[in-house]
DSSP file (Angstrom, degrees, kcal/mol; ACC not computed):
  #  RESIDUE AA STRUCTURE BP1 BP2  ACC     N-H-->O    O-->H-N    N-H-->O    O-->H-N    TCO  KAPPA ALPHA  PHI   PSI    X-CA   Y-CA   Z-CA
    1    1 A X              0   0    0      0, 0.0     2,-0.1     0, 0.0     5,-0.1   0.000 360.0 360.0 360.0 127.4    3.5   26.9   20.5
    2    2 A X    >>  -     0   0    0      1,-0.1     3,-1.3     2,-0.0     4,-0.5  -0.348 360.0-116.9 -74.0 155.2    6.8   25.3   21.6
    3    3 A X  G >4 S+     0   0    0      1,-0.3     3,-1.0     2,-0.2    -1,-0.1   0.838 114.6  56.4 -62.5 -33.7    8.3   22.5   19.6
    4    4 A X  G 34 S+     0   0    0      1,-0.2    -1,-0.3     3,-0.0     4,-0.1   0.647  98.2  63.6 -75.3 -11.9    7.9   20.0   22.4
    5    5 A X  G <4 S+     0   0    0     -3,-1.3     2,-0.4     2,-0.1    -1,-0.2   0.647  79.2  99.2 -82.1 -15.6    4.2   20.7   22.5
    6    6 A X  S << S-     0   0    0     -3,-1.0     2,-0.2    -4,-0.5    -3,-0.0  -0.575  83.8-117.3 -73.6 125.8    3.7   19.3   18.9
    7    7 A X        -     0   0    0     -2,-0.4     2,-0.4     1,-0.1    -1,-0.1  -0.443  26.7-135.6 -66.5 133.7    2.4   15.8   19.0
    8    8 A X        -     0   0    0     -2,-0.2     2,-0.2    -4,-0.1    -1,-0.1  -0.740  14.8-122.2 -91.4 134.1    4.9   13.3   17.5
    9    9 A X        -     0   0    0     -2,-0.4     2,-0.3    81,-0.1    86,-0.1  -0.537  29.9-117.5 -72.6 138.9    3.6   10.7   15.1
   10   10 A X        -     0   0    0     -2,-0.2    -1,-0.1     1,-0.1    79,-0.1  -0.615  27.2-120.6 -79.2 133.0    4.4    7.2   16.2
   11   11 A X        -     0   0    0     -2,-0.3     2,-0.3    77,-0.1    79,-0.2  -0.371  33.8-171.5 -68.0 151.7    6.7    5.2   13.9
   12   12 A X  E     -A   89   0A   0     77,-0.9    77,-3.1    93,-0.1     2,-0.4  -0.956  26.3 -95.6-143.5 165.0    5.3    2.0   12.5
   13   13 A X  E     +A   88   0A   0     94,-0.3    94,-1.8    -2,-0.3     2,-0.3  -0.650  46.9 156.5 -87.1 128.7    6.5   -1.0   10.5
   14   14 A X  E     -A   87   0A   0     73,-2.7    73,-3.3    -2,-0.4     2,-0.5  -0.814  46.7 -93.8-133.9 176.6    6.0   -1.1    6.7
   15   15 A X  E     -AB  86  47A   0     32,-0.6    32,-3.5    -2,-0.3     2,-0.3  -0.867  40.6-163.9 -95.5 127.7    7.6   -2.9    3.8
   16   16 A X  E     +AB  85  46A   0     69,-3.4    69,-2.3    -2,-0.5     2,-0.3  -0.766  12.0 170.8-107.1 156.5   10.3   -0.8    2.1
   17   17 A X  E     - B   0  45A   0     28,-2.4    28,-2.8    -2,-0.3     2,-0.4  -0.943  26.8-119.1-152.7 170.8   11.8   -1.4   -1.4
   18   18 A X  E     -AB  82  44A   0     64,-3.0    64,-2.5    -2,-0.3     2,-0.3  -0.912  27.7-114.8-117.1 148.0   14.1    0.3   -3.9
   19   19 A X  E     -A   81   0A   0     24,-2.0    23,-2.5    -2,-0.4    62,-0.2  -0.601  42.3-102.5 -76.9 138.6   13.2    1.3   -7.4
   20   20 A X        -     0   0    0     60,-2.4    15,-0.4    -2,-0.3    23,-0.1  -0.336  22.7-134.0 -61.8 143.9   15.2   -0.6  -10.1
   21   21 A X  S    S+     0   0    0     20,-0.2    14,-1.8     1,-0.2     2,-0.3   0.932  88.1  11.1 -66.0 -47.2   18.1    1.4  -11.5
   22   22 A X  E    S-E   34   0B   0     12,-0.3   121,-1.2   119,-0.2     2,-0.4  -0.980  71.1-165.5-132.1 144.5   17.3    0.4  -15.1
   23   23 A X  E     -E   33   0B   0     10,-2.5    10,-2.3    -2,-0.3     2,-0.3  -0.976  20.4-122.0-131.8 146.9   14.2   -1.3  -16.5
   24   24 A X  E     +E   32   0B   0     -2,-0.4     2,-0.3     8,-0.2     8,-0.2  -0.631  44.3 147.7 -82.1 141.6   13.4   -3.0  -19.9
   25   25 A X  E     +E   31   0B   0      6,-2.6     6,-2.2    -2,-0.3     2,-0.0  -0.915  24.3  58.1-156.7-177.5   10.5   -1.6  -21.9
   26   26 A X  S >  S-     0   0    0     -2,-0.3     3,-1.8     3,-0.2     2,-0.3  -0.211  97.9 -14.5  81.7-175.1    9.4   -1.1  -25.4
   27   27 A X  G >  S-     0   0    0      1,-0.3     3,-1.3     2,-0.1    -2,-0.1  -0.445 138.4  -6.4 -65.1 122.3    8.9   -3.7  -28.2
   28   28 A X  G 3  S-     0   0    0     -2,-0.3    -1,-0.3     1,-0.2    -2,-0.1   0.616 115.3 -82.4  68.0  12.4   10.6   -6.9  -27.2
   29   29 A X  G <  S+     0   0    0     -3,-1.8   108,-0.3     1,-0.1    -1,-0.2   0.764  94.1 133.1  66.5  24.8   12.1   -5.3  -24.1
   30   30 A X    <   +     0   0    0     -3,-1.3     2,-0.4    -6,-0.1    -4,-0.2   0.523  48.6  79.5 -87.8  -5.5   14.9   -3.8  -26.2
   31   31 A X  E     -E   25   0B   0     -6,-2.2    -6,-2.6    -4,-0.0     2,-0.4  -0.824  65.6-153.4-103.9 142.8   14.7   -0.3  -24.7
   32   32 A X  E     -E   24   0B   0     -2,-0.4     2,-0.4    -8,-0.2    -8,-0.2  -0.939  11.6-177.2-116.0 137.3   16.1    0.7  -21.3
   33   33 A X  E     -E   23   0B   0    -10,-2.3   -10,-2.5    -2,-0.4     2,-0.4  -0.989  28.3-116.3-131.6 142.9   14.9    3.5  -19.1
   34   34 A X  E    S-E   22   0B   0     -2,-0.4   -12,-0.3   -12,-0.2   -13,-0.1  -0.625  71.3 -41.2 -79.9 130.7   16.3    4.7  -15.8
   35   35 A X  S    S-     0   0    0    -14,-1.8     2,-0.2   -15,-0.4     5,-0.2  -0.185  93.4 -60.3  56.7-143.0   14.0    4.2  -12.8
   36   36 A X        -     0   0    0      3,-2.8     5,-0.1   -14,-0.0    -2,-0.0  -0.721  49.7 -93.4-127.1 179.7   10.3    5.0  -13.4
   37   37 A X  S    S+     0   0    0     -2,-0.2    29,-0.1     1,-0.2     3,-0.1   0.863 126.0  33.3 -64.1 -34.4    8.4    8.1  -14.5
   38   38 A X  S    S+     0   0    0      1,-0.1    28,-3.3    28,-0.1     2,-0.3   0.763 120.6  42.9 -93.6 -28.2    7.8    9.1  -10.8
   39   39 A X  S    S-     0   0    0     26,-0.2    -3,-2.8    27,-0.1    -1,-0.1  -0.928  74.5-120.7-128.3 145.5   11.0    7.8   -9.1
   40   40 A X    >   -     0   0    0     24,-0.4     3,-1.7    -2,-0.3   -21,-0.3  -0.415  49.8 -87.1 -71.4 154.7   14.7    7.9   -9.8
   41   41 A X  T 3  S+     0   0    0    -20,-0.3   -20,-0.2     1,-0.2   -21,-0.2  -0.451 116.0  21.7 -63.3 134.7   16.5    4.5  -10.0
   42   42 A X  T 3  S+     0   0    0    -23,-2.5    -1,-0.2     1,-0.3   -22,-0.1   0.316  86.7 146.5  89.7  -7.8   17.5    3.3   -6.5
   43   43 A X    <   -     0   0    0     -3,-1.7   -24,-2.0   -23,-0.1     2,-0.4  -0.338  49.5-123.1 -63.5 140.7   15.0    5.5   -4.6
   44   44 A X  E     -B   18   0A   0    -26,-0.2    20,-0.6    -3,-0.1     2,-0.3  -0.725  34.3-179.4 -85.7 133.4   13.7    4.1   -1.4
   45   45 A X  E     -BC  17  63A   0    -28,-2.8   -28,-2.4    -2,-0.4     2,-0.5  -0.924  22.5-133.3-129.0 156.3    9.9    3.8   -1.3
   46   46 A X  E     -BC  16  62A   0     16,-2.8    16,-2.6    -2,-0.3     2,-0.6  -0.942  21.9-126.7-111.0 129.9    7.5    2.5    1.4
   47   47 A X  E     +BC  15  61A   0    -32,-3.5   -32,-0.6    -2,-0.5    14,-0.3  -0.653  30.8 173.3 -79.0 116.2    4.7    0.1    0.4
   48   48 A X  E     +     0   0A   0     12,-3.1     2,-0.3    -2,-0.6    13,-0.2   0.765  65.5   0.3 -92.6 -30.4    1.4    1.6    1.6
   49   49 A X  E     - C   0  60A   0     11,-1.7    11,-2.9     2,-0.0     2,-0.4  -0.990  57.7-150.7-159.4 150.1   -1.0   -0.9    0.0
   50   50 A X  E     - C   0  59A   0     -2,-0.3     2,-1.2     9,-0.2     9,-0.2  -0.986  16.1-139.4-126.8 136.9   -0.9   -4.0   -2.2
   51   51 A X      > +     0   0    0      7,-1.8     5,-1.4    -2,-0.4     6,-0.4  -0.751  28.3 174.0 -92.6  88.5   -3.6   -5.0   -4.6
   52   52 A X  T > 5 +     0   0    0     -2,-1.2     3,-2.1     1,-0.2    -1,-0.2   0.791  61.4  77.1 -69.5 -28.2   -3.5   -8.8   -3.9
   53   53 A X  T 3 5S+     0   0    0      1,-0.3    -1,-0.2     2,-0.2    -2,-0.0   0.917  98.1  40.1 -50.7 -56.3   -6.5   -9.6   -6.1
   54   54 A X  T 3 5S-     0   0    0     -3,-0.3    -1,-0.3     1,-0.1    -2,-0.1   0.219 133.6 -84.0 -82.3  19.6   -4.7   -9.4   -9.4
   55   55 A X  T < 5S-     0   0    0     -3,-2.1    -3,-0.2     1,-0.2    -2,-0.2   0.758  72.1 -67.7  91.6  25.4   -1.6  -11.1   -8.0
   56   56 A X  S   <S+     0   0    0     -5,-1.4    -4,-0.2     2,-0.1    -1,-0.2   0.775  87.7 142.2  69.2  25.9    0.2   -8.2   -6.5
   57   57 A X        +     0   0    0     -6,-0.4    21,-2.8    20,-0.1    22,-0.4   0.817  64.6  40.6 -69.9 -29.6    1.0   -6.6   -9.8
   58   58 A X  E     - D   0  77A   0     -7,-0.4    -7,-1.8    19,-0.3     2,-0.3  -0.934  66.0-171.8-125.5 145.5    0.5   -3.1   -8.5
   59   59 A X  E     -CD  50  76A   0     17,-2.9    17,-2.7    -2,-0.4     2,-0.6  -0.936  23.6-131.3-129.4 151.5    1.4   -1.4   -5.3
   60   60 A X  E     +CD  49  75A   0    -11,-2.9   -12,-3.1    -2,-0.3   -11,-1.7  -0.938  39.4 179.8 -99.4 122.4    0.7    1.9   -3.7
   61   61 A X  E     -CD  47  74A   0     13,-3.1    13,-2.5    -2,-0.6     2,-0.4  -0.892  26.3-143.8-126.8 153.9    4.0    3.4   -2.5
   62   62 A X  E     +CD  46  73A   0    -16,-2.6   -16,-2.8    -2,-0.3     2,-0.3  -0.964  42.3 128.8-113.1 131.7    5.2    6.5   -0.8
   63   63 A X  E     -CD  45  72A   0      9,-2.1     9,-2.8    -2,-0.4     2,-0.5  -0.974  60.6 -67.4-167.0 175.8    8.5    8.0   -1.9
   64   64 A X  E     - D   0  71A   0    -20,-0.6   -24,-0.4    -2,-0.3     7,-0.2  -0.671  55.0-117.5 -81.6 125.4   10.4   11.1   -3.0
   65   65 A X     >  -     0   0    0      5,-3.6     4,-1.4    -2,-0.5   -26,-0.2  -0.297  19.8-121.6 -64.7 144.2    9.3   12.3   -6.4
   66   66 A X  T  4 S+     0   0    0    -28,-3.3   -27,-0.1     1,-0.2    -1,-0.1   0.845 101.4  28.3 -56.2 -45.2   11.9   12.2   -9.2
   67   67 A X  T  4 S+     0   0    0    -29,-0.2    -1,-0.2     1,-0.1   -28,-0.1   0.857 131.0  27.0 -93.9 -38.6   11.9   15.9  -10.2
   68   68 A X  T  4 S-     0   0    0      2,-0.1    -2,-0.2     0, 0.0     3,-0.1   0.696  88.5-130.4-101.2 -21.6   10.8   17.9   -7.1
   69   69 A X     <  +     0   0    0     -4,-1.4     2,-0.1     1,-0.3    -3,-0.1   0.518  58.5 142.0  80.6   4.4   11.9   15.7   -4.3
   70   70 A X        -     0   0    0     -6,-0.1    -5,-3.6     1,-0.1     2,-0.4  -0.452  59.7-106.2 -75.5 152.3    8.5   16.0   -2.6
   71   71 A X  E     +D   64   0A   0     -7,-0.2     2,-0.3    -2,-0.1    -7,-0.2  -0.665  48.4 174.7 -77.9 130.8    7.0   13.0   -0.9
   72   72 A X  E     -D   63   0A   0     -9,-2.8    -9,-2.1    -2,-0.4     2,-0.5  -0.913  30.4-137.4-133.0 159.8    4.2   11.5   -3.0
   73   73 A X  E     +D   62   0A   0     -2,-0.3     2,-0.3   -11,-0.2   -11,-0.2  -0.991  39.4 155.2-116.5 127.8    1.9    8.5   -2.8
   74   74 A X  E     -D   61   0A   0    -13,-2.5   -13,-3.1    -2,-0.5     2,-0.4  -0.983  43.7-110.2-150.5 154.0    1.4    6.8   -6.2
   75   75 A X  E     +D   60   0A   0     -2,-0.3     2,-0.3   -15,-0.2   -15,-0.2  -0.723  42.8 170.1 -85.6 139.3    0.5    3.4   -7.7
   76   76 A X  E     -D   59   0A   0    -17,-2.7   -17,-2.9    -2,-0.4     2,-0.2  -0.950  37.8 -91.0-144.6 163.8    3.4    1.6   -9.4
   77   77 A X  E >   -D   58   0A   0     -2,-0.3     3,-1.4   -19,-0.2   -19,-0.3  -0.552  27.3-133.3 -78.4 140.7    4.1   -1.8  -10.9
   78   78 A X  G >  S+     0   0    0    -21,-2.8     3,-1.9     1,-0.3    -1,-0.1   0.840 102.9  66.3 -60.0 -35.2    5.7   -4.4   -8.6
   79   79 A X  G 3  S+     0   0    0    -22,-0.4    -1,-0.3     1,-0.3   -21,-0.1   0.675  91.3  63.7 -65.0 -16.1    8.2   -5.3  -11.3
   80   80 A X  G <  S+     0   0    0     -3,-1.4   -60,-2.4   -61,-0.1     2,-0.3   0.387  98.2  67.8 -88.1   4.4    9.8   -1.8  -11.0
   81   81 A X  E <   +A   19   0A   0     -3,-1.9     2,-0.3   -62,-0.2   -62,-0.2  -0.864  55.7 170.5-123.0 156.5   10.8   -2.5   -7.3
   82   82 A X  E     +A   18   0A   0    -64,-2.5   -64,-3.0    -2,-0.3    38,-0.1  -0.949  51.3  52.0-152.7 170.4   13.4   -4.8   -5.7
   83   83 A X  E     -     0   0A   0     -2,-0.3    -1,-0.1   -66,-0.2     2,-0.1   0.893  65.6-168.8  66.7  42.7   14.9   -5.4   -2.3
   84   84 A X  E     +     0   0A   0     32,-0.2     2,-0.3   -67,-0.1   -67,-0.2  -0.421  17.7 155.6 -65.0 135.1   11.7   -5.6   -0.3
   85   85 A X  E     -A   16   0A   0    -69,-2.3   -69,-3.4    -2,-0.1     2,-0.2  -0.985  48.0 -97.2-157.8 151.1   12.3   -5.6    3.4
   86   86 A X  E     +A   15   0A   0     -2,-0.3     2,-0.3   -71,-0.2   -71,-0.2  -0.537  47.8 178.0 -70.0 138.8   10.4   -4.7    6.7
   87   87 A X  E     -A   14   0A   0    -73,-3.3   -73,-2.7    -2,-0.2     2,-0.5  -0.991  31.9-125.0-148.1 134.7   11.4   -1.2    7.8
   88   88 A X  E     -A   13   0A   0     -2,-0.3     2,-0.6   -75,-0.2   -75,-0.2  -0.695  30.4-139.1 -79.4 124.1   10.3    1.0   10.7
   89   89 A X  E     +A   12   0A   0    -77,-3.1   -77,-0.9    -2,-0.5    -1,-0.0  -0.761  37.3 156.6 -91.8 120.9    9.1    4.3    9.3
   90   90 A X        +     0   0    0     -2,-0.6     2,-0.2   -79,-0.2    -1,-0.2   0.570  33.7 117.8-111.9 -18.3   10.2    7.4   11.2
   91   91 A X     >  -     0   0    0      1,-0.2     4,-2.2     2,-0.1     3,-0.3  -0.335  55.8-149.9 -61.1 116.9    9.9   10.1    8.5
   92   92 A X  H  > S+     0   0    0      1,-0.2     4,-2.4    -2,-0.2    -1,-0.2   0.870  93.5  52.8 -58.4 -39.6    7.3   12.6    9.7
   93   93 A X  H  > S+     0   0    0      2,-0.2     4,-2.5     1,-0.2    -1,-0.2   0.890 109.6  48.6 -66.0 -38.6    6.2   13.5    6.2
   94   94 A X  H  > S+     0   0    0     -3,-0.3     4,-2.6     2,-0.2     5,-0.2   0.923 111.3  50.1 -65.6 -43.7    5.6    9.9    5.2
   95   95 A X  H  X S+     0   0    0     -4,-2.2     4,-2.1     1,-0.2    -2,-0.2   0.897 111.6  49.3 -61.6 -40.1    3.6    9.3    8.4
   96   96 A X  H  X S+     0   0    0     -4,-2.4     4,-2.8     2,-0.2    -2,-0.2   0.938 111.6  48.1 -62.0 -48.4    1.5   12.4    7.6
   97   97 A X  H  X S+     0   0    0     -4,-2.5     4,-1.9     1,-0.2     6,-0.2   0.913 112.7  48.0 -60.6 -44.1    0.8   11.3    4.0
   98   98 A X  H  <>S+     0   0    0     -4,-2.6     5,-2.9     1,-0.2     6,-0.5   0.901 112.9  48.4 -65.2 -40.3   -0.2    7.9    5.1
   99   99 A X  H ><5S+     0   0    0     -4,-2.1     3,-1.2    -5,-0.2     5,-0.3   0.925 111.5  50.0 -64.4 -44.0   -2.5    9.2    7.8
  100  100 A X  H 3<5S+     0   0    0     -4,-2.8    -1,-0.2     1,-0.3    -2,-0.2   0.821 111.3  48.8 -65.0 -31.8   -4.1   11.7    5.4
  101  101 A X  T 3<5S-     0   0    0     -4,-1.9    -1,-0.3    -5,-0.2    -2,-0.2   0.399 117.3-111.6 -90.6   4.4   -4.7    8.9    2.8
  102  102 A X  T < 5S+     0   0    0     -3,-1.2    -3,-0.2    -4,-0.3    -2,-0.1   0.707  88.2 113.5  77.8  19.7   -6.2    6.6    5.4
  103  103 A X      < +     0   0    0     -5,-2.9    -4,-0.2    -6,-0.2     2,-0.1   0.041  37.4 135.8-111.4  25.4   -3.4    4.1    5.3
  104  104 A X        +     0   0    0     -6,-0.5     2,-0.2    -5,-0.3    -9,-0.0  -0.429  34.2  72.9 -74.1 149.4   -2.1    4.7    8.8
  105  105 A X        -     0   0    0     -2,-0.1     2,-0.2     2,-0.0   -93,-0.1  -0.515  65.2-117.2 127.4 164.6   -1.2    1.6   10.8
  106  106 A X        -     0   0    0     -2,-0.2     2,-0.3   -95,-0.1   -92,-0.2  -0.611  16.6-110.3-125.4-175.0    1.6   -0.8   10.7
  107  107 A X        -     0   0    0    -94,-1.8   -94,-0.3    -2,-0.2     2,-0.1  -0.833  33.7-105.5-114.5 154.6    2.3   -4.4   10.1
  108  108 A X     >  -     0   0    0     -2,-0.3     4,-2.9     1,-0.1     5,-0.2  -0.450  36.2-112.0 -71.8 156.5    3.4   -7.1   12.6
  109  109 A X  H  > S+     0   0    0      1,-0.2     4,-1.9     2,-0.2     5,-0.1   0.908 115.9  43.6 -60.0 -45.7    7.1   -8.1   12.2
  110  110 A X  H  > S+     0   0    0      2,-0.2     4,-2.2     1,-0.2    -1,-0.2   0.916 115.4  48.3 -67.7 -42.5    6.4  -11.6   11.0
  111  111 A X  H  > S+     0   0    0      1,-0.2     4,-2.8     2,-0.2    -2,-0.2   0.909 110.2  52.1 -64.7 -41.5    3.7  -10.5    8.6
  112  112 A X  H  X S+     0   0    0     -4,-2.9     4,-2.5     1,-0.2    -1,-0.2   0.894 109.6  49.7 -61.5 -40.3    5.9   -7.7    7.2
  113  113 A X  H  X S+     0   0    0     -4,-1.9     4,-2.2    -5,-0.2    -1,-0.2   0.903 112.1  48.0 -65.3 -40.9    8.6  -10.2    6.6
  114  114 A X  H  X S+     0   0    0     -4,-2.2     4,-2.4     2,-0.2    -2,-0.2   0.918 112.5  48.3 -64.4 -44.1    6.2  -12.6    4.8
  115  115 A X  H  X S+     0   0    0     -4,-2.8     4,-2.8     1,-0.2     5,-0.2   0.916 111.0  51.4 -62.9 -43.2    4.8   -9.7    2.7
  116  116 A X  H  X S+     0   0    0     -4,-2.5     4,-2.1     1,-0.2   -32,-0.2   0.916 111.6  46.6 -61.0 -44.1    8.3   -8.6    1.7
  117  117 A X  H  X S+     0   0    0     -4,-2.2     4,-1.9     2,-0.2    -1,-0.2   0.903 113.6  48.8 -65.5 -40.9    9.3  -12.1    0.6
  118  118 A X  H  X S+     0   0    0     -4,-2.4     4,-2.5     1,-0.2    -2,-0.2   0.924 112.0  48.0 -65.2 -44.6    6.1  -12.5   -1.4
  119  119 A X  H  X S+     0   0    0     -4,-2.8     4,-2.8     1,-0.2    -1,-0.2   0.869 109.6  53.1 -65.9 -36.3    6.5   -9.2   -3.1
  120  120 A X  H  X S+     0   0    0     -4,-2.1     4,-2.1    -5,-0.2    -1,-0.2   0.912 110.5  48.0 -63.0 -41.8   10.1   -9.9   -4.0
  121  121 A X  H  X S+     0   0    0     -4,-1.9     4,-2.2     2,-0.2    -2,-0.2   0.925 113.4  47.1 -64.4 -45.4    9.1  -13.2   -5.5
  122  122 A X  H  X S+     0   0    0     -4,-2.5     4,-2.8     2,-0.2     5,-0.2   0.922 110.9  52.0 -61.4 -44.8    6.3  -11.5   -7.5
  123  123 A X  H  X S+     0   0    0     -4,-2.8     4,-2.4     1,-0.2    -2,-0.2   0.911 110.7  47.5 -60.8 -43.5    8.6   -8.7   -8.7
  124  124 A X  H  X S+     0   0    0     -4,-2.1     4,-2.0     2,-0.2    -1,-0.2   0.914 113.1  49.0 -62.9 -43.0   11.2  -11.2  -10.0
  125  125 A X  H  X S+     0   0    0     -4,-2.2     4,-1.0     1,-0.2    -2,-0.2   0.914 112.7  46.8 -63.7 -43.9    8.5  -13.2  -11.7
  126  126 A X  H  < S+     0   0    0     -4,-2.8     4,-0.3     1,-0.2     3,-0.2   0.868 110.5  52.2 -69.6 -36.3    7.0  -10.1  -13.4
  127  127 A X  H >< S+     0   0    0     -4,-2.4     3,-1.2     1,-0.2    -1,-0.2   0.890 108.1  52.2 -64.2 -37.8   10.4   -8.8  -14.5
  128  128 A X  H 3< S+     0   0    0     -4,-2.0    -1,-0.2     1,-0.2    -2,-0.2   0.756 101.1  63.2 -68.6 -23.9   11.1  -12.2  -16.1
  129  129 A X  T >< S+     0   0    0     -4,-1.0     2,-0.8    -3,-0.2     3,-0.6   0.554  75.4 101.9 -79.6  -7.4    7.8  -11.9  -18.0
  130  130 A X  T <  S-     0   0    0     -3,-1.2     4,-0.1    -4,-0.3  -105,-0.0  -0.698 113.4 -27.7 -79.2 110.6    8.9   -8.8  -19.9
  131  131 A X  T >  S-     0   0    0     -2,-0.8     3,-1.4     1,-0.1    -1,-0.3   0.939  79.8-175.7  48.2  62.3    9.8  -10.2  -23.4
  132  132 A X  T <  S+     0   0    0     -3,-0.6    -1,-0.1     1,-0.3    -2,-0.1   0.782  76.3  41.3 -63.0 -30.4   10.7  -13.6  -22.0
  133  133 A X  T 3  S+     0   0    0      2,-0.1     2,-0.4     0, 0.0    -1,-0.3   0.273  97.1  94.3-102.6  12.0   11.9  -15.1  -25.3
  134  134 A X  S <  S-     0   0    0     -3,-1.4     2,-0.1    -4,-0.1  -106,-0.0  -0.831  76.4-117.9-104.5 141.1   13.8  -12.1  -26.5
  135  135 A X        -     0   0    0     -2,-0.4     2,-0.1     1,-0.1     3,-0.1  -0.391  33.4-107.2 -71.0 154.1   17.5  -11.6  -25.9
  136  136 A X        -     0   0    0      1,-0.1  -106,-0.1    -2,-0.1     3,-0.1  -0.455  42.2 -96.5 -74.9 154.1   18.6   -8.6  -23.9
  137  137 A X    >   -     0   0    0   -108,-0.3     3,-0.9     1,-0.1    -1,-0.1  -0.221  54.9 -76.3 -65.3 163.4   20.2   -5.7  -25.8
  138  138 A X  T 3  S+     0   0    0      1,-0.3    -1,-0.1    -3,-0.1     3,-0.1  -0.333 119.3   8.4 -59.5 141.9   24.0   -5.5  -26.0
  139  139 A X  T 3  S-     0   0    0      1,-0.2    -1,-0.3    -3,-0.1    -2,-0.1   0.912  93.5-161.6  49.2  50.1   25.6   -4.2  -22.7
  140  140 A X    <   -     0   0    0     -3,-0.9    -1,-0.2     1,-0.1    -4,-0.0  -0.353  20.6-170.7 -65.7 137.2   22.2   -4.5  -21.0
  141  141 A X        +     0   0    0     -3,-0.1  -119,-0.2    -2,-0.1    -1,-0.1   0.194  38.4 132.9-112.2  12.6   21.8   -2.5  -17.8
  142  142 A X  S  > S-     0   0    0      1,-0.1     4,-2.6  -121,-0.1     5,-0.2  -0.162  71.9-104.9 -64.2 163.9   18.4   -4.0  -16.7
  143  143 A X  H  > S+     0   0    0   -121,-1.2     4,-2.2     1,-0.2     6,-0.4   0.884 119.3  53.0 -57.9 -42.6   18.0   -5.1  -13.1
  144  144 A X  H  >>S+     0   0    0      1,-0.2     4,-1.2     2,-0.2     5,-1.1   0.904 113.0  43.4 -63.0 -41.3   18.2   -8.8  -14.0
  145  145 A X  H  45S+     0   0    0      2,-0.2    -2,-0.2     1,-0.2    -1,-0.2   0.888 114.2  49.8 -72.1 -38.8   21.5   -8.4  -15.9
  146  146 A X  H  <5S+     0   0    0     -4,-2.6    -2,-0.2     1,-0.2    -1,-0.2   0.846 122.1  32.4 -68.8 -33.3   23.1   -6.2  -13.3
  147  147 A X  H  <5S-     0   0    0     -4,-2.2    -1,-0.2    -5,-0.2    -2,-0.2   0.534 104.5-119.8-101.6  -7.9   22.2   -8.5  -10.4
  148  148 A X  T  <5 +     0   0    0     -4,-1.2     2,-0.3     1,-0.2    -3,-0.2   0.716  53.6 166.4  75.3  19.5   22.4  -11.8  -12.2
  149  149 A X      < -     0   0    0     -5,-1.1     2,-0.3    -6,-0.4    -1,-0.2  -0.509  24.9-150.3 -72.6 129.6   18.8  -12.5  -11.3
  150  150 A X        -     0   0    0     -2,-0.3   -22,-0.1     2,-0.2    -1,-0.0  -0.740  14.7-133.2 -96.4 152.8   17.2  -15.3  -13.2
  151  151 A X  S    S+     0   0    0     -2,-0.3     2,-0.3   -23,-0.1   -23,-0.1   0.626  79.0  95.1 -78.5 -12.4   13.5  -15.2  -14.0
  152  152 A X  S    S-     0   0    0    -24,-0.0     2,-0.3     1,-0.0    -2,-0.2  -0.588  70.4-134.8 -85.3 141.8   13.0  -18.8  -12.9
  153  153 A X        -     0   0    0     -2,-0.3     2,-0.1     1,-0.1    -2,-0.1  -0.696  15.2-125.7 -92.7 144.1   11.9  -19.5   -9.3
  154  154 A X     >  -     0   0    0     -2,-0.3     4,-2.1     1,-0.1     6,-0.2  -0.377  31.6-103.9 -78.2 168.5   13.5  -22.2   -7.2
  155  155 A X  H  >>S+     0   0    0      1,-0.2     5,-2.3     2,-0.2     4,-0.6   0.887 122.9  51.5 -60.9 -39.7   11.3  -24.9   -5.6
  156  156 A X  H >45S+     0   0    0      4,-0.2     3,-0.6     1,-0.2    -1,-0.2   0.893 111.0  47.4 -65.8 -39.9   11.6  -23.2   -2.2
  157  157 A X  H 345S+     0   0    0      1,-0.2    -1,-0.2     2,-0.1    -2,-0.2   0.856 106.9  56.5 -69.9 -34.5   10.5  -19.8   -3.7
  158  158 A X  H 3<5S-     0   0    0     -4,-2.1    -1,-0.2     1,-0.1    -2,-0.2   0.610 116.9-114.3 -73.4 -11.3    7.6  -21.3   -5.5
  159  159 A X  T <<5       0   0    0     -3,-0.6    -3,-0.2    -4,-0.6    -2,-0.1   0.675 360.0 360.0  89.1  18.4    6.3  -22.6   -2.2
  160  160 A X      <       0   0    0     -5,-2.3    -4,-0.2    -6,-0.2    -5,-0.1   0.442 360.0 360.0-110.0 360.0    6.7  -26.3   -3.1
């Protein structure tokens, strides 16, 4: 079978994000860990599904696994991601995985932009909720400290 005879999967629009480089965890948020158990810090992932019911706390994402580099689909916490944006997915393996898991299809451009903005707001809010009244460790490398992100939402972000 010639290469041009293989049907090409059509790209579609999804929300992409990056895994935070460092995250706070442990008692009082005093421990720092790089990335997540499944993804390296800074890895690009594609949001395949959002659980809106509990407030968007968990997402199903497709990305390259930390140790093997294989593409995987896994549930992760919204607070471990940042930089949500609409992105056209061309990667054949991601398109295959999404099709196999029944999550094929795309988003409209306006809807994808709205979802990205909402998820960014949720992620910031959830990161701020990790040990909110505890000081950060010395020379903290968490996402909020590295980017200067405050946990408080502005009136425009809160929707008011």
